KOLMARKE-311342 format. One record per residue (C-alpha): x, y, z. Coordinates in nm, 2 decimals, padded with zeros to 4 digits. Layout:
<sites>
<site <X; Y; Z>> ...
</sites>
This chain:
<sites>
<site <15.54; 13.82; -08.34>> <site <15.29; 13.80; -08.05>> <site <15.09; 13.48; -08.04>> <site <14.79; 13.35; -07.84>> <site <14.67; 12.99; -07.85>> <site <14.33; 12.84; -07.80>> <site <14.35; 12.47; -07.71>> <site <14.03; 12.28; -07.69>> <site <14.09; 11.91; -07.74>> <site <14.12; 11.65; -07.46>> <site <14.47; 11.52; -07.38>> <site <14.33; 11.17; -07.39>> <site <14.15; 11.20; -07.73>> <site <14.40; 11.40; -07.93>> <site <14.76; 11.50; -07.98>> <site <14.66; 11.87; -08.01>> <site <14.78; 11.98; -07.68>> <site <15.12; 11.82; -07.73>> <site <15.14; 11.99; -08.07>> <site <15.05; 12.32; -07.90>> <site <15.32; 12.28; -07.64>> <site <15.58; 12.20; -07.91>> <site <15.47; 12.50; -08.12>> <site <15.50; 12.72; -07.81>> <site <15.85; 12.60; -07.72>> <site <15.97; 12.64; -08.08>> <site <15.82; 12.99; -08.12>> <site <15.98; 13.10; -07.80>> <site <16.32; 12.97; -07.91>> <site <16.28; 13.18; -08.22>> <site <16.22; 13.49; -08.02>> <site <15.84; 13.52; -08.05>> <site <15.62; 13.60; -07.75>> <site <15.29; 13.48; -07.62>> <site <15.01; 13.70; -07.48>> <site <14.80; 13.41; -07.35>> <site <14.74; 13.03; -07.37>> <site <14.36; 12.98; -07.34>> <site <14.24; 12.63; -07.25>> <site <13.88; 12.57; -07.36>> <site <13.64; 12.28; -07.40>> <site <13.75; 11.93; -07.30>> <site <14.11; 12.03; -07.25>> <site <14.02; 12.19; -06.92>> <site <13.98; 11.85; -06.76>> <site <14.36; 11.82; -06.78>> <site <14.39; 12.11; -06.53>> <site <14.25; 11.91; -06.24>> <site <14.48; 11.86; -05.95>> <site <14.32; 11.52; -05.91>> <site <14.43; 11.40; -06.26>> <site <14.68; 11.12; -06.25>> <site <14.92; 11.06; -06.54>> <site <15.04; 10.70; -06.59>> <site <15.41; 10.65; -06.53>> <site <15.48; 10.57; -06.89>> <site <15.31; 10.89; -07.02>> <site <15.43; 11.25; -07.02>> <site <15.23; 11.49; -06.80>> <site <15.17; 11.77; -07.05>> <site <14.99; 11.98; -06.78>> <site <15.31; 11.99; -06.57>> <site <15.51; 12.07; -06.88>> <site <15.29; 12.38; -06.94>> <site <15.35; 12.48; -06.58>> <site <15.73; 12.44; -06.61>> <site <15.73; 12.64; -06.93>> <site <15.51; 12.91; -06.77>> <site <15.76; 12.94; -06.48>> <site <16.05; 12.98; -06.73>> <site <15.88; 13.22; -06.96>> <site <15.60; 13.39; -06.77>> <site <15.32; 13.24; -06.98>> <site <14.96; 13.34; -06.90>> <site <14.77; 13.01; -06.86>> <site <14.40; 13.07; -06.86>> <site <14.13; 12.81; -06.82>> <site <13.78; 12.89; -06.95>> <site <13.56; 12.92; -06.64>> <site <13.24; 12.81; -06.81>> <site <13.41; 12.50; -06.96>> <site <13.59; 12.42; -06.63>> <site <13.29; 12.45; -06.40>> <site <13.08; 12.24; -06.63>> <site <13.34; 11.97; -06.61>> <site <13.39; 12.00; -06.23>> <site <13.72; 12.19; -06.24>> <site <13.70; 12.46; -05.96>> <site <13.93; 12.71; -05.80>> <site <13.87; 12.82; -05.44>> <site <13.63; 13.10; -05.53>> <site <13.41; 12.88; -05.76>> <site <13.42; 12.60; -05.50>> <site <13.26; 12.84; -05.25>> <site <13.02; 13.00; -05.49>> <site <12.88; 12.66; -05.60>> <site <12.89; 12.52; -05.24>> <site <13.14; 12.24; -05.31>> <site <13.36; 12.09; -05.05>> <site <13.69; 12.14; -05.24>> <site <13.87; 12.31; -05.52>> <site <14.08; 12.11; -05.77>> <site <14.22; 12.36; -06.03>> <site <14.59; 12.29; -06.05>> <site <14.80; 12.57; -05.91>> <site <14.95; 12.79; -06.19>> <site <14.64; 12.80; -06.40>> <site <14.37; 13.07; -06.35>> <site <14.00; 13.05; -06.43>> <site <13.86; 13.33; -06.64>> <site <13.59; 13.41; -06.89>> <site <13.58; 13.47; -07.26>> <site <13.67; 13.83; -07.21>> <site <14.03; 13.71; -07.16>> <site <14.01; 13.53; -07.50>> <site <13.88; 13.85; -07.66>> <site <14.17; 14.04; -07.49>> <site <14.41; 13.78; -07.63>> <site <14.27; 13.82; -07.98>> <site <14.30; 14.20; -07.96>> <site <14.66; 14.20; -07.83>> <site <14.81; 13.92; -08.05>> <site <14.94; 13.93; -08.40>> <site <14.82; 13.57; -08.45>> <site <14.57; 13.35; -08.27>> <site <14.62; 12.98; -08.33>> <site <14.38; 12.70; -08.23>> <site <14.47; 12.35; -08.15>> <site <14.19; 12.09; -08.14>> <site <14.00; 11.84; -08.34>> 
</sites>
């Protein structure tokens, strides 16, 4: 089965992203595939390269990146949600005349068209959020 996920809850306010990561790992172990992981709403703040995770906490963002390297996951961050929350890649940084970009390498900014594409090309789309 081909899955896509939509994750929209903040790491600091919910366990949803951890649940999504566990679901993804388990589904991959069972032989399923993923078309796209789409980060939306408050979860996009986790993709900032400036975010610091306490030493006693697990950095879920880095775990997504490790899993993506191992399995070629497509990690897409909603551009509208990201820009609204100050998460910019190089292109958006220039476009909005900001001095720096802070989107963590390994994630890409894109629009809701990528979400529509995920819905079309997936057998199941599952949302994680509160």
